[in-house]
C-alpha positions, 0 to 999 in steps of 0.5 A: 560735642553738640553744635552751637551754630545751626547747620543751615546757611540761611539760619547762620547768615540770619543769626549773624546779621541779627547779632551784628545789627544788634551790636551796631545799633546798640552801640549807636543808640548808646552813643546817641543817648549819651550825646543828648545827656552830655548836651543837657549837662554842658548847657547847664554847666554853661549857665552856672558858669555865666551866673557865677561870673555875673555874681562875682562881678557884683560882689567884686564891685562892692555890692553886699550879699544881702543886696545881690538878689535885688541887683540880679533879677534872674533869680534862683539857684545860688548861694553866697556866703563866707564858705561854700556851705549851707548858710542855714547852719547858725542862721539868724534871719529867715523869710517865709517858706514861699520866699525864694530868697533867704537871707541868714545874715548880711553876708549869707544868702541863698536863692531858691531853688538850691540844693536839689538832687538834679542840679549842677553846681559851679563854685568860685570866690571873690577877688578878696577871697571873702565870699564864696559863690555857688551857682546851681542850675537844673537840667532842662526838663524838656531835654530830660524828657526827650532823653528818657523817651529816646532811651525807651524807644531805642530800648525796644527799637534796637531788638525789633530792628535786629530781628527785622534785619535777620529776617530780611537776611534769611529770605534773601539768602533763601532766595539766592540758595534756591539756584544752588539747590537746583545746581546741587540736584542737577549735579547729584544726578550726573553720572559718568555716562552722562557728563554731557549734562549741564547745570542751569545758569541763573540770569542774576549775574551774581556769584551764583551765576559764576558758580554755575558757569564754573560747574559747567566748565568743570563738567566740560573738562571732565567730559573731555577727560573721560572721553580722552581717557576712553580713547586713550585706553582703546588706542593703547589696547589696540597698540598692545594687541597688535604685537601680542597677536603677531607673537602668538601667531608666530609661536602657534605656527612654529609649534604647529610646523616646527620643521618647516619654519626658521625658528631663529627668524621667528624668535627675532620677530618675537624679540622685535614685538617684545621691544615694541611693547616694552617701548610702548609700555614705557611711554604709557608709564611716563604719560601716567606719571605726567598726568598724575603730576608726579614731581621729578627732581630739578637742576640747572640745565645748560641746554646747549650742552644737552643738545651737543651731547644728544647729537654726539650720541645719536646714531646717524641715519642714511641720507639725513644730516642733523645740524645744530645752530647754537646762538645762545647758552640759556640755562633752565630749571628742569629734569635733565632726563625728561628734557633730553626725552623731549629733544630726542622725540622732536629729533626722531620725529623730524628725522623720520620725515626729513628728506636730507637735513634736520636743524636744531636751533637754540636762542633765547629772548623775552626771558625764555629759552627757544629750542627749534627743530626743523626738517626739510620734509613735507611739513605738517598741514595747518589743519593738523598742527594741533592734532599732532600733540594728541596721543596715538595720532600719526599722520603717516599713511602706513602704520605698519611696524616695519615702517618704524612710524612710532606709536604716536606718543612721542609728540604727546609726551614732549608736549606734556613734559614741556607743560610740567616745565612751565613751557610750551611746545607748538608747531611754528610757521615754516616755509618748508618742512615742519618746524616745532618750537619749544619754549622754556623759562630761564632759570 
C-alpha cells in the first residue's frame, strides 16, 4: 500500500503545520465574517424595532395612517394598513413614481423604499388591533461592502498564510535536523573498536542537545560494558586455564611415569581442580543470568529464618565463631535461593578474613531490611571499597588454589543479586574489620 504521508520529517511537519494553520485561520475567518454580518443585521433589526415603536405610538394616539408621513419625518421603509400585506392590491389612489409616500386609502400607506430583497422587516399591531405596521430597513451598504471586502481578503489570505507557516516550519525543522544528521553520521561510523568516540553536542540547549548528551552517555555505557566484558572474558579464561593446566600436567606426568607417582594423590588433585572449575562455571552461569535480567520466582521471605537456617547448617571453621544478632524480623519479596547465596557469600568472605569472630546483624528501618555482616579481620582499605564488588577482584596477596581465596566472584554475585532485588550492597564504615551492609525493601 502506497504511503499517504511523505517519509521526510521536514515535509510531514510542514504539511501538518500548514493544514493546522489553515483549519484555525479558516475557522477564525468564518467566525469573523459572521460576526460582522450579524452586527449589520442586528443594527438593522434595532432600527426597524425603534421605527415600529414610534409608528405604533402615533397610531395609538389617534393619528390617521394617511397623516403619519407628515408626523414622522424620518421617512421611508414602512407600511401601515389593516393587514400586513401590500396595500397596492385594490388601491384607489396613487401618487407619482417619484413620490416616496404612496397612499392607497385613508388607512393604507406605504413609504418607500419598501419591499426590497436586501431589507429586514419588523411587524406589530396597534392596541385596538385595527392597523398593522411593517417596518423595513436596509443593511448598511458601507458595512456590507466591508464584509464583502473582508471575505475576499480572507479567502485569499488564509491559504497564503497557511503556506507561509508551512514553509517556516519546513525551514525550522530542516535547521534543527542538521544536528540530528551530524549525530547520525557520527554514530553510523562508530564500531565496536572505537566506542571511545562521541557525537558532537550542539549548543542550542534544546531537545537535540539532550539527545546528543544521551547518546554520549549511552556510548560511554557501551564502552564500559564492552571493556568490562572483555576483561571478564580474559579473567574467566585465566581462571579456567589454571586448573585445566594443572590437571593436564598431572595426567601427563602420571602417563609418563606410572610407577613413580602416587596415582591416588593425582586423582584427588584432579578432583579438586574439577570441583574448582565446576564452582567457577556455576558462578559464571549465575552472573550471565543476572546480567541478562532473567526473572526468578519470588516469594515472601523471613530474613530472620533465612539467617538462622544458614548459620545452623554451616560447617564450623577452626578459631572463627559466627554469631547472630537479630533485632527485627523483616519480611521481603525475593528468591530464597539467591538471597541465601548472598548471605553465604558475605559470611564466607568475612570468615576467610576474620581473626576470631563474624557477626551477622539484622535490623529494619525506613522501609528497608538491613543485614550487616562484620568481621574482626584487617578490614577493607577505603580505596578498595568499590573495587571489591568488581568481578575477579581479590585483595588477597596469595591467589593460589591452596589458599582457598575464592575466584573473586562472590561479592560481585552478591551485589548483582541485591540489585535484582531492588536493594543495595555496600561496604559500611567500621572501626575494626570489614563491614558489609545489605539493604532490601520490605514486602
